[in-house]
MDAnalysis code that builds the backbone (N, CA, C; Angstrom):
import MDAnalysis as mda
import numpy as np

u = mda.Universe.empty(450, n_residues=150, atom_resindex=np.repeat(np.arange(150), 3), trajectory=True)
u.add_TopologyAttr("name", ["N", "CA", "C"] * 150)
u.add_TopologyAttr("resid", np.arange(1, 151))
u.add_TopologyAttr("resname", ["GLU", "PRO", "ARG", "ALA", "ALA", "VAL", "VAL", "LEU", "ASP", "GLU", "GLY", "HIS", "ARG", "LEU", "LYS", "ALA", "GLY", "GLY", "GLY", "THR", "ALA", "THR", "GLY", "THR", "ALA", "LEU", "LEU", "ARG", "LEU", "GLN", "CYS", "ALA", "ARG", "PHE", "ALA", "LEU", "LEU", "THR", "GLY", "THR", "PRO", "LEU", "GLN", "ASN", "ASN", "LEU", "GLY", "GLU", "LEU", "TYR", "GLU", "LEU", "VAL", "ASN", "LEU", "VAL", "ALA", "PRO", "ALA", "LEU", "LEU", "GLY", "SER", "PRO", "GLU", "SER", "PHE", "ARG", "ARG", "VAL", "PHE", "ARG", "ALA", "PRO", "ILE", "GLU", "ARG", "SER", "ARG", "GLU", "ARG", "GLY", "ALA", "SER", "ILE", "ALA", "GLU", "VAL", "SER", "LEU", "GLY", "GLN", "ALA", "ARG", "ALA", "GLU", "GLU", "LEU", "LYS", "ARG", "LEU", "VAL", "GLY", "ALA", "CYS", "MET", "LEU", "ARG", "ARG", "THR", "SER", "ASP", "VAL", "ASN", "ALA", "ARG", "TYR", "LEU", "PRO", "ASP", "LYS", "THR", "SER", "ARG", "VAL", "VAL", "MET", "VAL", "ARG", "LEU", "SER", "THR", "GLU", "GLN", "HIS", "ASP", "ALA", "TYR", "VAL", "ARG", "VAL", "LEU", "LYS", "ASP", "ASN", "GLY", "ILE", "GLY", "THR", "ASP"])
u.atoms.positions = np.array([
    [0.897, -1.249, -0.069],
    [-0.028, 0.039, 0.001],
    [0.891, 1.191, 0.083],
    [0.703, 2.232, -0.920],
    [1.544, 3.344, -0.992],
    [1.452, 4.131, 0.313],
    [2.578, 4.739, 0.754],
    [2.622, 5.651, 1.820],
    [2.203, 7.013, 1.561],
    [1.543, 7.778, 2.338],
    [1.130, 9.277, 2.107],
    [2.369, 10.036, 2.024],
    [3.305, 9.842, 2.959],
    [4.530, 10.766, 2.984],
    [5.570, 10.047, 3.671],
    [6.721, 10.423, 3.290],
    [7.973, 9.953, 3.859],
    [8.855, 11.241, 4.252],
    [9.246, 11.395, 5.524],
    [9.990, 12.607, 5.862],
    [11.308, 12.049, 6.262],
    [12.387, 12.633, 5.679],
    [13.732, 12.322, 5.845],
    [14.599, 13.386, 6.408],
    [15.077, 13.081, 7.717],
    [15.913, 13.993, 8.265],
    [17.352, 14.009, 7.660],
    [18.205, 14.957, 7.872],
    [19.592, 14.996, 7.317],
    [19.545, 14.868, 5.776],
    [18.553, 15.425, 5.107],
    [18.253, 15.378, 3.687],
    [19.455, 15.769, 2.858],
    [20.376, 16.563, 3.416],
    [21.548, 17.139, 2.712],
    [22.531, 15.964, 2.451],
    [22.365, 14.868, 3.138],
    [23.325, 13.733, 3.057],
    [22.789, 12.788, 1.897],
    [21.684, 13.053, 1.439],
    [21.079, 12.143, 0.417],
    [21.308, 12.639, -1.057],
    [21.711, 11.577, -1.806],
    [21.830, 11.873, -3.139],
    [20.947, 10.850, -3.923],
    [19.664, 11.373, -4.020],
    [18.643, 10.391, -4.443],
    [18.841, 9.570, -5.664],
    [19.328, 10.037, -6.691],
    [19.511, 9.158, -7.907],
    [20.996, 9.039, -8.047],
    [21.897, 9.469, -7.185],
    [23.231, 9.399, -7.499],
    [23.968, 8.145, -7.143],
    [23.171, 7.008, -7.115],
    [23.897, 5.633, -7.098],
    [23.944, 5.278, -5.612],
    [23.489, 5.962, -4.648],
    [23.549, 5.525, -3.214],
    [22.547, 4.418, -2.920],
    [22.841, 3.527, -2.113],
    [21.828, 2.591, -1.764],
    [20.512, 3.107, -1.126],
    [20.753, 4.115, -0.391],
    [19.581, 4.864, 0.320],
    [18.743, 5.545, -0.897],
    [19.447, 6.115, -1.675],
    [18.699, 6.976, -2.796],
    [17.989, 5.913, -3.789],
    [18.599, 4.962, -3.981],
    [18.048, 3.961, -4.898],
    [16.828, 3.279, -4.162],
    [16.853, 2.963, -2.907],
    [15.772, 2.477, -2.065],
    [14.626, 3.417, -2.074],
    [14.932, 4.664, -1.880],
    [13.924, 5.690, -1.800],
    [13.105, 5.809, -3.052],
    [13.830, 5.831, -4.243],
    [13.116, 5.920, -5.416],
    [12.238, 4.655, -5.625],
    [12.401, 3.630, -5.036],
    [11.506, 2.514, -5.237],
    [10.357, 2.509, -4.347],
    [10.319, 3.441, -3.326],
    [9.213, 3.446, -2.389],
    [7.939, 4.088, -3.100],
    [6.917, 3.321, -2.815],
    [5.600, 3.954, -3.387],
    [5.149, 4.959, -2.370],
    [5.311, 6.159, -2.754],
    [5.037, 7.315, -1.816],
    [4.494, 8.563, -2.532],
    [3.456, 9.087, -1.937],
    [2.913, 10.267, -2.672],
    [3.777, 11.619, -2.473],
    [4.350, 11.632, -1.382],
    [5.248, 12.856, -1.163],
    [6.453, 12.552, -0.374],
    [7.531, 13.198, -0.524],
    [8.635, 13.230, 0.295],
    [8.934, 14.637, 0.776],
    [9.461, 14.666, 2.038],
    [9.889, 15.852, 2.545],
    [11.300, 15.741, 3.159],
    [12.216, 16.609, 2.840],
    [13.683, 16.578, 3.353],
    [13.784, 17.528, 4.256],
    [14.429, 17.289, 5.417],
    [14.633, 18.193, 6.443],
    [16.331, 18.260, 6.571],
    [16.823, 19.453, 6.695],
    [18.251, 19.471, 6.813],
    [18.461, 20.893, 7.715],
    [19.585, 20.754, 8.382],
    [20.141, 22.022, 9.111],
    [21.311, 22.462, 8.498],
    [21.622, 21.934, 7.363],
    [22.918, 22.343, 6.715],
    [22.482, 22.876, 5.375],
    [22.982, 24.138, 5.056],
    [22.589, 24.807, 3.715],
    [23.121, 23.907, 2.598],
    [22.375, 23.982, 1.502],
    [22.764, 23.234, 0.288],
    [23.957, 23.999, -0.217],
    [24.978, 23.215, -0.747],
    [26.164, 23.887, -1.269],
    [26.063, 24.008, -2.645],
    [26.941, 24.671, -3.347],
    [26.911, 25.055, -4.789],
    [27.046, 23.880, -5.804],
    [26.446, 22.758, -5.403],
    [26.594, 21.577, -6.233],
    [25.236, 21.388, -7.002],
    [25.099, 21.800, -8.305],
    [23.923, 21.773, -8.991],
    [23.370, 20.352, -9.142],
    [24.313, 19.379, -9.309],
    [23.919, 18.059, -9.601],
    [23.215, 17.456, -8.436],
    [23.816, 17.762, -7.087],
    [23.111, 17.417, -5.871],
    [21.865, 17.978, -5.633],
    [21.786, 19.347, -5.948],
    [20.440, 20.090, -5.939],
    [19.415, 19.484, -6.762],
    [19.701, 19.052, -8.048],
    [18.862, 18.469, -8.903],
    [18.239, 17.220, -8.327],
    [19.195, 16.260, -7.638],
    [18.718, 14.965, -7.262],
    [17.743, 15.168, -6.019],
    [18.132, 16.157, -5.056],
    [17.217, 16.364, -3.987],
    [15.822, 17.027, -4.408],
    [15.817, 17.935, -5.395],
    [14.450, 18.529, -5.831],
    [13.727, 17.436, -6.551],
    [14.323, 16.739, -7.331],
    [13.785, 15.730, -8.118],
    [13.041, 14.562, -7.288],
    [13.521, 14.408, -6.097],
    [12.971, 13.441, -5.104],
    [11.607, 14.070, -4.593],
    [11.550, 15.250, -4.184],
    [10.481, 15.891, -3.633],
    [9.403, 16.474, -4.593],
    [10.014, 16.810, -5.790],
    [9.140, 17.421, -6.788],
    [9.576, 16.954, -8.173],
    [9.227, 15.411, -8.356],
    [9.659, 15.039, -9.723],
    [9.284, 15.825, -10.875],
    [10.100, 15.847, -11.815],
    [9.837, 16.595, -13.177],
    [9.883, 18.120, -13.014],
    [9.971, 18.641, -11.726],
    [9.958, 20.050, -11.836],
    [11.107, 20.767, -12.532],
    [12.217, 20.075, -12.450],
    [13.527, 20.672, -13.258],
    [13.783, 19.767, -14.467],
    [12.821, 19.001, -14.964],
    [13.050, 18.354, -16.128],
    [13.865, 17.091, -15.896],
    [14.220, 16.545, -17.158],
    [15.076, 15.348, -17.196],
    [16.522, 15.672, -16.649],
    [17.339, 14.780, -16.294],
    [18.726, 15.197, -15.957],
    [19.360, 15.803, -17.168],
    [19.212, 15.317, -18.223],
    [19.835, 15.878, -19.517],
    [19.360, 17.330, -19.676],
    [18.052, 17.465, -19.664],
    [17.554, 18.854, -19.883],
    [17.973, 19.811, -18.864],
    [18.084, 19.334, -17.518],
    [18.552, 20.169, -16.486],
    [19.951, 20.650, -16.726],
    [20.818, 19.584, -17.076],
    [22.244, 19.904, -17.360],
    [22.273, 21.010, -18.467],
    [21.587, 20.745, -19.605],
    [21.627, 21.726, -20.658],
    [21.040, 23.076, -20.458],
    [19.896, 23.175, -19.810],
    [19.119, 24.500, -19.486],
    [19.847, 25.165, -18.385],
    [20.102, 24.526, -17.228],
    [20.541, 25.193, -16.126],
    [22.010, 24.961, -15.663],
    [22.390, 23.722, -15.442],
    [23.719, 23.509, -14.910],
    [24.912, 23.972, -15.780],
    [24.868, 23.619, -17.080],
    [25.966, 24.114, -17.990],
    [26.175, 25.507, -17.993],
    [25.055, 26.283, -18.315],
    [25.098, 27.805, -18.428],
    [25.521, 28.477, -17.138],
    [24.992, 27.985, -16.048],
    [25.350, 28.498, -14.684],
    [26.766, 28.296, -14.372],
    [27.332, 27.004, -14.572],
    [28.646, 26.675, -14.349],
    [29.533, 27.418, -15.245],
    [29.221, 27.521, -16.481],
    [30.136, 28.301, -17.524],
    [30.232, 29.692, -17.120],
    [29.216, 30.341, -16.572],
    [29.171, 31.836, -16.260],
    [30.076, 32.077, -15.125],
    [30.381, 31.010, -14.266],
    [31.255, 31.238, -13.197],
    [32.718, 30.923, -13.388],
    [32.964, 30.603, -14.632],
    [34.365, 30.314, -14.983],
    [35.231, 31.537, -15.377],
    [36.439, 31.417, -15.042],
    [37.352, 32.591, -15.389],
    [37.343, 32.532, -17.050],
    [37.165, 33.757, -17.717],
    [37.205, 33.752, -19.065],
    [35.813, 33.679, -19.766],
    [34.726, 33.546, -18.817],
    [33.425, 33.574, -19.471],
    [33.122, 34.890, -20.155],
    [32.332, 34.799, -21.224],
    [32.044, 36.071, -22.086],
    [30.910, 36.768, -21.157],
    [30.777, 37.967, -21.686],
    [29.594, 38.830, -21.025],
    [28.401, 38.063, -21.346],
    [28.126, 37.571, -22.458],
    [26.830, 36.808, -22.929],
    [26.741, 35.511, -21.963],
    [27.841, 34.745, -21.822],
    [27.599, 33.656, -20.911],
    [27.354, 33.971, -19.397],
    [27.935, 35.040, -18.995],
    [27.625, 35.526, -17.523],
    [26.268, 35.879, -17.414],
    [25.781, 36.729, -18.485],
    [24.423, 37.168, -18.455],
    [23.340, 35.934, -18.460],
    [23.680, 35.032, -19.327],
    [22.824, 33.884, -19.479],
    [22.866, 32.982, -18.289],
    [24.056, 32.830, -17.709],
    [24.134, 31.990, -16.463],
    [23.450, 32.599, -15.220],
    [23.554, 33.979, -15.231],
    [22.751, 34.673, -14.166],
    [21.282, 34.604, -14.337],
    [20.781, 34.784, -15.511],
    [19.383, 34.513, -15.813],
    [18.942, 33.194, -15.482],
    [19.635, 32.023, -15.818],
    [19.272, 30.714, -15.482],
    [19.258, 30.544, -14.027],
    [20.304, 31.122, -13.365],
    [20.420, 30.903, -11.746],
    [19.132, 31.556, -11.223],
    [18.687, 32.707, -11.570],
    [17.479, 33.363, -11.122],
    [16.176, 32.415, -11.339],
    [16.109, 31.974, -12.592],
    [15.022, 31.044, -12.844],
    [14.978, 29.806, -12.151],
    [16.175, 29.206, -11.907],
    [16.275, 28.027, -11.093],
    [15.932, 28.267, -9.489],
    [16.298, 29.504, -9.078],
    [16.032, 29.908, -7.707],
    [14.422, 30.024, -7.587],
    [13.870, 30.576, -8.645],
    [12.365, 30.773, -8.625],
    [11.700, 29.411, -8.624],
    [12.226, 28.555, -9.377],
    [11.553, 27.134, -9.580],
    [11.715, 26.441, -8.260],
    [12.969, 26.317, -7.807],
    [13.234, 25.643, -6.565],
    [12.541, 26.215, -5.279],
    [12.326, 27.438, -5.349],
    [11.667, 28.236, -4.234],
    [10.191, 27.689, -4.022],
    [9.695, 27.102, -5.075],
    [8.293, 26.503, -4.890],
    [8.146, 25.239, -4.138],
    [9.471, 24.651, -3.905],
    [9.363, 23.371, -3.067],
    [10.365, 23.427, -1.869],
    [10.887, 24.538, -1.634],
    [11.875, 24.754, -0.552],
    [11.540, 25.730, 0.437],
    [11.532, 25.479, 1.654],
    [11.210, 26.483, 2.679],
    [12.440, 26.541, 3.621],
    [12.967, 27.745, 3.556],
    [14.297, 28.013, 4.292],
    [13.970, 28.847, 5.557],
    [14.558, 28.313, 6.607],
    [14.423, 29.052, 7.886],
    [15.814, 29.101, 8.542],
    [16.211, 30.265, 8.870],
    [17.494, 30.558, 9.572],
    [17.381, 30.214, 10.995],
    [18.576, 29.936, 11.813],
    [18.410, 29.658, 13.091],
    [17.849, 30.701, 13.933],
    [18.072, 31.895, 13.554],
    [17.472, 33.039, 14.449],
    [15.961, 33.118, 14.311],
    [15.337, 32.646, 13.135],
    [13.973, 32.601, 13.009],
    [13.446, 31.334, 13.805],
    [14.135, 30.170, 13.676],
    [13.637, 28.991, 14.553],
    [13.847, 29.190, 16.003],
    [14.756, 29.913, 16.513],
    [14.945, 30.206, 17.754],
    [13.761, 30.862, 18.552],
    [13.075, 31.648, 17.675],
    [11.879, 32.206, 18.312],
    [10.725, 31.139, 18.712],
    [10.690, 30.083, 18.096],
    [9.670, 29.096, 18.241],
    [10.049, 27.902, 18.998],
    [11.331, 27.786, 19.326],
    [11.794, 26.412, 19.963],
    [12.188, 26.886, 21.416],
    [11.939, 25.856, 22.323],
    [12.433, 26.177, 23.731],
    [14.000, 26.067, 23.697],
    [14.438, 26.443, 24.896],
    [15.923, 26.283, 25.090],
    [16.329, 24.877, 25.059],
    [17.487, 24.663, 24.588],
    [17.901, 23.290, 24.463],
    [18.390, 22.706, 25.791],
    [17.938, 21.635, 26.140],
    [18.180, 20.979, 27.362],
    [18.928, 19.542, 27.170],
    [19.915, 19.153, 27.863],
    [20.432, 17.812, 27.714],
    [20.410, 17.174, 29.085],
    [20.135, 15.881, 28.981],
    [20.165, 15.041, 30.230],
    [20.976, 13.680, 29.951],
    [21.769, 13.431, 30.789],
    [22.537, 12.082, 30.704],
    [21.882, 11.185, 31.689],
    [21.403, 10.054, 31.044],
    [20.850, 9.067, 31.973],
    [21.613, 7.752, 31.888],
    [22.167, 7.279, 32.889],
    [22.998, 6.126, 32.861],
    [21.955, 4.838, 32.997],
    [22.093, 3.919, 32.081],
    [21.227, 2.765, 32.161],
    [22.138, 1.469, 32.004],
    [21.959, 0.688, 33.008],
    [22.690, -0.734, 32.962],
    [22.369, -1.579, 31.759],
    [23.366, -2.040, 31.114],
    [23.127, -3.057, 29.954],
    [22.693, -4.303, 30.389],
    [21.722, -4.990, 29.591],
    [21.375, -6.309, 29.931],
    [22.578, -7.187, 29.739],
    [22.416, -8.452, 30.148],
    [23.521, -9.349, 29.858],
    [23.917, -9.496, 28.291],
    [22.740, -9.579, 27.607],
    [22.861, -9.760, 26.060],
    [23.571, -8.594, 25.494],
    [23.214, -7.435, 25.837],
    [23.743, -6.131, 25.400],
    [25.246, -6.033, 25.806],
    [25.627, -6.397, 26.925],
    [26.866, -6.324, 27.594],
    [27.840, -7.239, 26.714],
    [27.399, -8.571, 26.476],
    [28.150, -9.477, 25.805],
    [28.351, -9.084, 24.321],
    [27.287, -8.444, 23.677],
    [27.463, -7.870, 22.357],
    [28.535, -6.800, 22.350],
    [28.438, -5.969, 23.223],
    [29.371, -4.808, 23.381],
    [30.827, -5.248, 23.439],
    [31.086, -6.339, 24.396],
    [32.354, -6.769, 24.562],
    [32.780, -7.374, 23.261],
    [31.996, -8.150, 22.560],
    [32.406, -8.786, 21.321],
    [32.828, -7.787, 20.304],
    [32.062, -6.632, 20.215],
    [32.412, -5.550, 19.295],
    [33.752, -4.945, 19.657],
    [34.026, -4.867, 20.876],
    [35.322, -4.204, 21.322],
    [36.370, -5.083, 20.990],
    [36.318, -6.430, 21.300],
    [37.293, -7.424, 21.068],
    [37.563, -7.520, 19.434],
    [36.440, -7.633, 18.725],
    [36.670, -7.635, 17.307],
    [37.307, -6.545, 16.654],
    [37.321, -5.453, 17.403],
    [38.028, -4.094, 16.840],
    [39.406, -3.936, 17.612],
    [39.735, -4.924, 18.308],
    [41.186, -4.862, 18.938],
    [41.241, -3.869, 20.098],
    [40.051, -3.657, 20.727],
    [40.021, -2.777, 21.884],
    [39.947, -3.653, 23.142],
    [40.797, -3.391, 24.083],
    [40.693, -4.185, 25.318],
    [39.584, -3.869, 26.169],
    [39.088, -4.882, 26.904],
    [38.023, -4.588, 27.796],
    [38.291, -4.846, 29.290],
    [39.656, -4.816, 29.619],
    [40.020, -4.805, 30.929],
    [39.830, -3.604, 31.769],
])
């Protein structure tokens, strides 16, 4: 049965179609909607941006080939040393169009905005005794990794 939605935290770590096992598995899910959460700004990697947007809004940016031709190549070329005035102008126009399109599926909140709505952070350390089974597994992991348990 299809899922109504899947919410993925640490979305910046995902490369949906980029060959990762997680990305491949996500693309196989029957899901009406995906939402990606991240506290990390997206970097200037247009290929990764395409993969993330394509997961949450399939076809918004076209096929990988058309995205590369229409957006990625002109934007990247415009940022190279020696780009002509026409190339810079085209790259800037395409970057603005890409920003407009992506803005339809991206909600950005800075930490100062979020701080108004979140309580102060509190941390608690709670010591819990391991069960015998947990303790034995822990010791095995330490020994398997050459870490003494004395």
